[in-house]
Each structure stands twice: as C-alpha cells, then as structure tokens.
N, C-alpha and C positions, 0 to 999 in steps of 0.2 A: 855458157856466157852469162854473166851477172849483170843486173842493171846498175851496180855501181860504176861500171865502164861508162855510162851515160852522164854522170854527174858533171864532169868538166863542161859540158854545154850548158848547164843551168847555173853553175856556180856564180854568186856575186862576189867580186873582189872587194876587200874592205875599203870603204870611203868613209872618213880617212883612215888611213892604215893603223894609226896609233890608238884608235878607239874599239872597244870591244863591241862585237856585233855577231849576229848569226849570218852565215855565208850560204848555207842551204838548208830548207825547211821542206822536209818530205812528209812530215806529219800531216800537212793539209790535204793530202791526197791529190795534189795538182800534178804530180809527175808519175809516171807508169811505173808500178812496182817498186817504188822508191819510198812509201810511206813510213818505213821503218828506220829512216835514216835522217839524223840532222848532223850539221857541221857548224861549230862555233869558233870564232876566232877571239881569243883570250890572249892578246899579246902579252909573252912571246910563244903561247900554245895554240896549236890547233887542235880542238878536240872533235872527234868523230864519234857520235852516239848512236848505237845500234839497238833497236828494239826486236831484233830477230837475227839469226845467225847468218854470218857471209863467209865464204872461203877466205882463208888466209892470204892467198895470192892476190885476190881482189881487193882485200883492205890494204895490202902493201903497195899495190899498183895504185890506189887512190892517195896513199900517203906520200908516194913519189910525186905525183901530180901536184899535191899542196905545196911540197917543198919547192917546186919549180916555179910556183906563181906567188909565194910569200916569202920574200926574201929575208925578211927579219925573224922568221919562224925558227925557234930553237928547239922545239919539242912537237911531236906529233902523237896523240894519245887516243885510244879508243876506249869508250866506256861501253860495257856490255850490259845494257838495261834490261835485256831478256833474261838475264840471271839475277837472282833474288837480291844479292847485296848490291849488284850494280858495279862489279869491279872494274878497274882501269887498268889497261895494258899499254906499255910504251912500244911504239912502233918504230919511231925515227927520232934520233936526237938525244937530249939530255933528259935525266928526270927532274922535272919541275912540279912541284906539288903545293907548296905555299908561296903566294905571290899577289901582287896587287894589279889591279887594271883601270883604265879610265873608260868613263862613259859620260858623255856630255860634260868632260873636264871635270868630273867628280871622281874620287878614287874609292874603290872597294876591294876588299880582301876576298881572294878566291883561294879555295881549297879542293884540291883533286884527291880522290883516293879514300877519304874518310867517311864521306856520306854520299847518298845517290845524287844530291843536289850540289851545285858548286859553291853557292853562297849569293848569287844575283842571277835573277831569271831575266834574261835578255830580252823577252817578249814585251816586258813592262817598261821598256826605255822611255816611250812617249807618254806613259803615265807618269813617270817619275819627272820627266821635263815639265808636264803639266802642272805637276805639284809645286815645282820650282817657281814657276810663273804664276803661281795663285796662292802663295803662302804668306804673303807680306803682312805682318802684324796680327797673324791669325794664331789662335790657340788650336792646336791639332791633335786629334785622337787617331792613333794610327793601330788598328786592330789586325790580329794575325801578322804582327810586325816582321817575323822571321829575323833576318840579319838588318833591319831597320834602313833599307834603301830608300823608302820613301821619307823617312825622317831626315837623313842626310840631305835629301832634296829639299825638304821643307826649311831646315835651317839655312841652306844655301840661299834660299828665297826670302830670308829674313823673318821667319815665323817667329811669333811671340814665345811660344813653347810647343814642346811636343811630348805627349804620353804614348810610349810604345808598349803595347801589350801582346805577349805571347806566352804559351805554354812551355817553351823551351828556354829555359836559361842559358844554354849552350849558345844558341842563335842570338839570344838579346847581348850575351857577351861579345859576340862577333860585331853585333850592332854598335855596341860602345867603342870598339876599337875603330869602326868605319868612320865614326864621328871623329875620334882623335887622328885618324889618318888624313882627314880634311882639316885638321887644325881648327875645328868647331868648338867651342866651349860648350861644357856639359851641364851648365847651370840652368839652361833652359829646358833640358831634356831629361825625361825620366824613363826608366826601364822596369817593367812590372810583369813578374811570371804570374799570370792569372788564368784561371779558366774563365773566359768572356762570358759565358752564359750564367755564370754565378755571381758576376761582378757589376751588375747594372747599378746597384746602390752605390759602390765606389765611384762609378763613372760620373754618376749625379753629383756626389760631393766634390770631385775633381773639376767638373765642367762650371758652366756650359762651355761647349766646344764650337768653334767657327767653322772648322773643317774636319769632316770623318773621312777617313782611308780605310776601306775594309777589303781586304784581299784574302779570303779564306781558301784553305785547300778544299778540294771536292769532297774528299773521303778521309778521314783520320780516325782509325779504328778507336772506338771507346771515347772519343771528344767531338768529332765533327761529322754530320751528314748534312751537306750544305742544303740539299733540297727541302730538308725539314728545319734546318737551323737558321738559314738566312732570315726568314720571316721573323724569328725571335728577335732578332736585333732591331729590323725596320720598324716594328710595332712600339719599340721603346724609344725611339729617337727623340721624343719630346721630353724624356727624363734627363737628357744629357746634352743635347744640342741647343745652341742659341736660337732667338727668335729670327734671325736672318743668318742662315748657315748653308754650307755648300756640302755635298757628299760625292765622294769619288767610290763608285761601287764596282767591284772586280768580280769576274766570274769566269772560272776556267774549267767547268764542268761540260764535257762533249754533249751530254744528253739534255743540257739546258741552254735555251736560246736567251737572245736579249730580252724577249717577251717575259720571261720569267721575273727579271728584275722590274720590268715597266708594270706588270700587272700587280706585283707584290706592292710596289709603291703606290699605285693607284688606290689599292684597297686599304693599305696600312699607315700610309704617310701621304695622304692627298694634297696637302699643303706644298709639296715640293713638286717641282716642274723640271722636266728633262731638258738640259742645256747644251750638253755636248756628248759626243760618242767619239771616243778616243780609239782609233784603229793602231794596231802594231805596227812596227816598221814594214816596209813594202815587201821585204823578203818572205815574210810569213803569209804567202799565199794559201788560202782556205777554201778549197773547192766544195766542202760540205757544210760550211758555216758552223763548224764545231769548235772553232778555236777561241782564244780569248776575247771576252767582251768586257769593255770598260766604259760605264756611263756615269755621267755626272748630272747632278740634280742640285737645285737650288731653291731655297725657300725665301 
C-alpha cells in the first residue's frame, strides 16, 4: 500500500475554484511518507508532481479521486520530477499544454511539458499580492524576473515603471506576453537579458529604484550560487536604490534560513529595517522550516 492513498484526507479543495492554487504540499515533510508529492490546481488542469517513483495504479487511483472532487477539471497530468527532464504524462482527460490561469484576478500563461517549471511559482502568490499593494508610483527593479509575475503585479498596483532582468530571453518573452494578457501597457515596462552580477553599473544608470524585488534561484550552474551571490547584490544597494526604498528579498534555499538574509542585511545594508515577513499560502505547511522565505526591508 502506498502513502498516496492517504492524500484525500489532507487535500485542500480549491477556494475559490477558478483561481490557481496548490492543493497538497508534501515537500514540507508534514505528512508521513509524502514528502515527494505536490498537487497543483491550474484550472482546468490538476497537476500531480512526483519527486520519487510511485506505482501506476496508485497514481491512477489518486487521479480518479481528483476527478471526483474537481468537477471543472478537464485534464489530470503527472510530472515526474525524479527524472532528469521532468517529463509530463497525461493520466486522465484531455491534452492541455498551453493555457492561462487566474491568480488574484491576474492572468498568467502556463506551459506544461516544455520545461520543468510551469511558468508561475504558486508559493509566491502572497508575495505578488504584497507587491501589487505596495507598488503605487514606485520605480521597480525586478531581479531574476523569470516570467515577470511580480512585474504584472506591480503594474496592476500602478507602479511608475518596472525593469525586469533575467538571463533567459525565453522567460522574459513569456513575461512580455503576461503583461499583454492582462491588457497592461508596456511603455512603463522594460525587459533586459543580463547577467545581474555584471550589471550593477547599468542599474545605477537606470535608477534609482524605490522597490527592489529579488527572487533568485538557489543554484544555477555557471551563473548563480545564492549563498555566495546574494551578498554581492546586498552590498551594492546604495548604488541603485533610492534614499527611501523598500526591498522584497526572497530565499528558496532549503539549507539557508531567514537569518541568512537578516544577518547579511545587518552587515551589508544596516540602514534597512525588517518590516514584514510574508508567509506562503497556508497549504504550504513546512515542518522543517526549509521552505520559501520572503522578507521585506525598508530604509
């Protein structure tokens, strides 16, 4: 018997059902023998992600249950993240690969099967909401922008301008389409493919910025090792941030806790004070305190 059979007792049904959200988060080690499983609701798709192998019949039983409790579900797919390319397998329903979702009433493009990530990290939902609430008339610098979810939220919050920076032109192109999807004018938004650590002079010319969003990957071979590289950004804040500015600093490294950010800020940017600690949605139960950390600082 597999632990997948126990998921129905832990599953959170989507509220509201039209909004994208995580339904089950085993990665936080809060549920016995289920640390390798997550389930996302990306209407109309239920996406099961496995970080270890499971028997086919157990996956199919879980899919049948999801069909029974998600009446608007058109497709149930499984991503096998324990395999190198993270292939996606259709288990029930229709092939649905390119579509849009709603989160906090903003639209985002989702792509299944072409990359390991879908195009939006659902654990950052409250971070995007915070940005929308705190961006009015702000000049925003969005580092490691990926598909520009924070930028969409900032423009929705009436930001004066946003500069999105990422190493991936493909991700930035999706970001540009995300803005168009929300009928947001692009005159205030820039998209620049840059190596952030070689670009501080450019940020100084583009700045000063009122709000910095920094959401780096933990490790990206050849470009980012966040334990070593985060301090390189923090020690240069005075070069491109305004005298009165706010920072949204994100950290998704399991081996680094919130004190990593707090201590580095105290040492490298002591003028900033911690003002907020944004927790992910309640479904992201984290028994080991190794999940996402999002801290806000203000000068």
